[in-house]
C-alpha positions as CSV (number, residue, x, y, z in Angstrom):
1,M,13.2,101.7,19.8
2,D,9.7,103.0,19.0
3,L,9.2,105.6,21.7
4,S,5.6,106.3,20.6
5,L,4.2,104.5,23.5
6,L,5.8,107.0,25.9
7,R,3.4,109.7,24.5
8,S,0.6,108.1,26.6
9,L,2.7,108.9,29.7
10,P,2.3,112.1,32.0
11,A,4.5,114.8,30.5
12,I,6.9,116.8,32.6
13,T,8.2,120.1,31.1
14,C,11.1,121.9,32.3
15,A,12.6,125.3,31.6
16,P,16.4,125.8,30.9
17,G,17.9,125.6,34.5
18,D,15.1,123.7,36.0
19,V,16.0,120.6,38.2
20,L,14.1,117.4,37.5
21,I,16.0,115.2,39.9
22,T,18.1,116.1,42.8
23,E,20.9,114.0,44.0
24,G,20.0,112.6,47.5
25,R,16.4,113.6,47.4
26,P,13.5,111.1,46.8
27,V,12.1,110.8,43.3
28,D,9.0,109.3,42.0
29,G,9.5,106.9,39.4
30,L,11.4,107.1,36.2
31,F,11.8,109.7,33.4
32,F,12.3,109.2,29.8
33,L,13.7,112.4,27.7
34,E,11.4,113.1,24.9
35,S,13.1,116.3,23.8
36,G,15.7,118.9,25.1
37,E,19.2,118.4,26.6
38,V,20.2,118.0,30.2
39,E,23.3,117.8,32.3
40,V,24.0,115.2,34.9
41,L,25.8,116.3,37.9
42,K,27.4,114.1,40.8
43,A,28.5,116.1,43.7
44,G,28.1,119.3,41.7
45,E,30.3,118.1,38.9
46,V,28.9,117.6,35.4
47,I,29.4,114.0,34.4
48,A,27.2,113.7,31.3
49,E,25.3,116.0,29.0
50,V,22.4,114.0,27.5
51,Y,20.1,114.9,24.6
52,E,19.0,111.5,23.0
53,P,15.4,111.0,23.0
54,G,14.6,107.9,25.0
55,A,17.3,108.5,27.7
56,V,16.2,107.5,31.2
57,F,16.8,109.3,34.4
58,G,16.0,107.9,37.9
59,D,16.9,104.3,36.8
60,M,19.7,103.8,39.3
61,S,17.6,105.2,42.2
62,Y,14.7,102.7,41.1
63,L,17.1,99.6,40.5
64,L,19.3,100.1,43.7
65,G,16.2,101.3,45.9
66,T,18.0,104.4,46.9
67,S,17.6,108.2,46.6
68,P,19.0,109.6,43.3
69,T,22.7,109.2,43.0
70,A,23.0,112.4,40.7
71,T,21.1,115.6,39.7
72,V,19.4,116.1,36.5
73,K,19.0,119.7,35.2
74,A,17.7,121.0,32.1
75,L,20.1,122.9,29.8
76,T,17.5,123.9,27.3
77,A,13.5,123.5,27.3
78,A,13.0,119.8,28.0
79,T,10.2,117.6,28.1
80,F,10.0,114.0,29.8
81,R,7.5,111.2,30.2
82,Q,7.2,109.9,33.7
83,V,6.9,106.3,34.6
84,E,5.4,106.2,38.2
85,D,5.5,102.5,38.6
86,P,8.5,101.3,37.0
87,A,8.0,97.6,37.8
88,M,4.5,97.4,36.4
89,F,5.7,99.6,33.4
90,F,8.5,97.0,32.4
91,Q,6.4,93.9,33.2
92,L,3.8,95.5,30.5
93,H,6.5,96.6,28.1
94,P,9.2,94.3,28.3
95,G,11.0,96.1,25.2
96,F,11.6,99.0,27.4
97,A,13.2,97.0,30.2
98,L,15.7,95.9,27.1
99,H,16.0,99.5,26.3
100,L,17.0,100.3,29.8
101,A,19.4,97.4,30.0
102,V,21.1,98.7,26.6
103,I,21.6,102.1,28.0
104,L,23.1,100.7,31.2
105,A,25.3,98.4,29.2
106,R,26.5,101.6,27.3
107,R,27.4,103.2,30.5
108,L,29.2,100.3,32.1
109,D,31.3,100.1,28.6
110,S,32.1,103.7,28.7
111,L,33.3,103.5,32.3
112,N,35.3,100.4,31.6
113,R,37.1,102.1,28.8
114,Y,37.8,105.1,30.9
115,L,39.1,102.8,33.9
116,V,41.4,100.8,31.4
117,D,42.8,104.4,30.0
118,I,43.5,105.5,33.7
119,K,45.4,102.1,34.3
120,H,47.4,102.8,31.4
121,Q,48.4,106.2,32.3
122,F,49.4,105.4,35.9
123,R,50.8,101.7,35.2
124,D,54.5,102.8,35.9
125,R,54.0,105.3,38.6
126,S,55.7,104.3,42.0
127,D,53.9,107.0,44.1
128,H,50.4,106.8,45.4
129,L,49.0,107.1,41.8
130,G,50.7,103.5,41.1
131,M,47.9,102.2,43.4
132,I,45.2,103.0,41.1
133,D,45.9,99.9,39.0
134,E,45.6,97.7,41.9
135,V,42.6,99.4,43.2
136,L,40.9,99.3,39.7
137,D,41.8,95.4,39.4
138,S,39.9,95.0,42.6
139,L,36.9,96.8,41.6
140,M,36.7,95.5,38.2
141,H,37.1,91.6,39.2
142,K,34.9,91.5,42.3
143,H,31.2,91.0,42.0
144,P,29.5,94.2,43.4
145,R,27.8,94.0,46.6
146,D,24.9,95.9,47.9
147,I,26.4,99.0,49.9
148,P,23.9,101.0,51.8
149,R,24.1,104.5,50.8
150,R,23.6,107.3,53.4
151,E,20.6,109.6,52.6
152,A,21.0,113.4,52.4
153,G,21.0,114.7,56.0
154,D,22.2,111.5,57.6
């Protein structure tokens, strides 16, 4: 995907250790990584390290209409391009909506592969870990519903 259009958007720079997005705190828009490396943390645990230009942050918050579900912290000096009005941006630039869809599909595919691996690991267990197979089957075969999330401090 040609990311040159992003150069016309406001730039946000972060030094190593700076937090771009804080889990549970409101955020304005989306952020596309232009350069640098960040880590994504959920409940204080690192769940991903990202360094690919064009990576998007704040997307789940925007799409689900919630506060951010993870923290994004710079590991190196990093530059982001901010989209303050994602709905308008995607209407004007549908190629970026497809770009986001591909990123989300990659995440889902990775998660599905991980869940299948967990199911295989604990398939023959007779203790409480043996229930993982049943729980994962339920999660993977139900259509996701909108689950209200509690905001920080609630």
